[in-house]
Structure formats: C-alpha cells, structure tokens
Phi, psi and omega in degrees: 000130185259134177249126181266151170288163182297321181297312179297318181295322179295321177297317178297322181296314180298313180298320181295315184285329178291345177296329184284125190277336190248152175237133180242166181296160189307123173240349179243131176240137181235132188236156165239137183279156180276155178217146167243120190228167180250157174306137179075001179282142173257133185215170185237128174263122178268132174260113186244168184220153169232145180073020181275081187234132177054048183269132178262329181208144183210129175207144178189179180234153173239155182212158180209170179282109183288347176275345181253335185224139176260130179289128181246353176145159172254137187206182174063031180299130181302142186296340180293341179268354190286338187279000187248127188280059183228151171278124187267342187247142174250120188254010188297332184246025179301322181295339176265004180078037180225135181229130177265146176229134180208138181210141175225139173264095181288351174281346180066016180278330182083153178228158178223149173229155178293150177302138180073010174287150179279129174279313174195171181231153178238126180261128182231156174238135179286126180240008176249146178264340186282146175288127181190160175254140180230155179259139166257108195248170175240153179189199185243016180231121012271353184245126182296152180276120175207131173224127182232150180245180184287348176272012179065035174254136167270118187275144174274102187275139175255129182251145177232109184288157176262158178246127177251115181258117178267119176267082183247220179239153180285175183295342180263001179262172186225156177259146177057052178276083180291349175279351179248328178209142180233138183235130175223156178216150179203133352287159178198106011292162181214161179253312189253317181201162177215156178244125180253129177250120178249115182255103177276121182276355169205155181296143182197160169267124187222159179238122181250128181225159169234129181239150172273185185294338179268000178093000179291139181274123181258337181206142174208147180207131176238136182195167170268110185262130173284157178298143181127187187271132176236131185251133178237130179251127181237127175269171181297339182297335180290334189251115188293336182200169177296147180152190181256132180236155182246119170266132185232132174248118185233132174230188177291343186252345186195166167230128175237130181246155181212130181277135172244127185246119179259131182242000000 
C-alpha cells in the first residue's frame, strides 16, 4: 500500500479533477456550525455537507483568525474517507489560520453521505479575551476548491461560513481583577469535595462556570451578586475524572479564573 505526501496528493487531486470537462450549478453545499465560546475555551467546529452524493473527489480549504484561535487539531473524519491510504489534510499554513482538505476515490466508485453529516471537524482554542465575532470561512488557499461526481461533472459548490462569537471582555475591561473579586478554595487539591469562596468587592451581575481541559462546561450559574462573600460547595460528582479544572467568574468588567485540582 502506497502512502502519498500531502503535496503529491494535492497535485494528483487537481490533475484528476481537471479531467472532468463540465461544470454544473451548485448541487453540493458545505457548512460550518456557529459557536458561542469563552476566553481560553477549546471547542470543535464541524464541517458538514448537503447533497454529497456519488462524489469522486473533493478538496477545499478552511480558515480562521489565527490571532484569536489556536489550532489544536483536525479530527472526526467521516468514515467514508477511511478506506483510502492518503493523508487528507495540509498543515503548511496552520500558523496563518488555514487548513487544506483533499480526498480522491481512486476506485472511481464514488461515495455518498447523509445530508448534514460531518465531513471532518477542526478543534480550536480561544486565545483572545475581548468580546468579538469571527468567521470560520472556506476558500481556495492553500487547497483549491474542486468537487467532482461519478457523472464526470465538476460541481459548483456553495459554502456557508460559521460565526464564532467570543463572549469575553471589551478592550477597557480586564482579566483577573483581584481588586474587584477574589476566589479561594479549600481543600485544593481535593478528592471528595471542595468549598469555593467568591468574594465580590462590589455588587455585580456575574456568570460562574467550571470547565474541563477541553472547554466543556460542567457547571454554570448566573446571578446578581451582592458585595461580600459567597460560598459554593462542589462534590466529586461534578468532576468526571481526576485532573485540572477551571472555575471562571465573569462579569461585564472582568474575568477571574481559578484552578481546581481533583486527585
């Protein structure tokens, strides 16, 4: 079994798809789902398709703001692509926030997926604190857009970008404002339970969350808190396994984080 490098495979893909002489109006639509995320959260953008029927070759690129999100990996490749001994992703421009995807069915049998099925997923981590909206887009850099079917048609693909909304703090707000709120916990590390004390130094509307290392939310509470000490008790049941978790207190003026360590 021969394994091609991504560069060689991309050249083969272009040559293969250019063989098809005709182009028809869009029959394939490719989407990225929307997300609302928090600073430092890790999340997954699913790239899905409609009309992906009897496809012989598919290639395109996805992109994001590399100053706002850190690339953590490509995953969740649809099983219809698994039988082919090729590397499907091009990572040469990851630092610029661009990822190439390319696949060819050299058996010429073609593949189909159900509408809204995931083709693959991209895992990103939020590295900006400011509240802002960003696009998860599609394009032809570094990999040109080409989709061909078993009827020897090159399809005109329609793309729908996703919107990533970061619920952070504005440019005049600050992170870890211990002069506005203080967080302590005991015991920490802990095995069975821990008590978290959140001391609001002024009244505020705040959102308290606990996230695991992948950014999944395990606990959340929103309320109008009066100034003073507020106590939260957490049992081991909140935490699925040993490890480090992030408790976050967020208001319109600040984000304060606190590590909880389960042993």
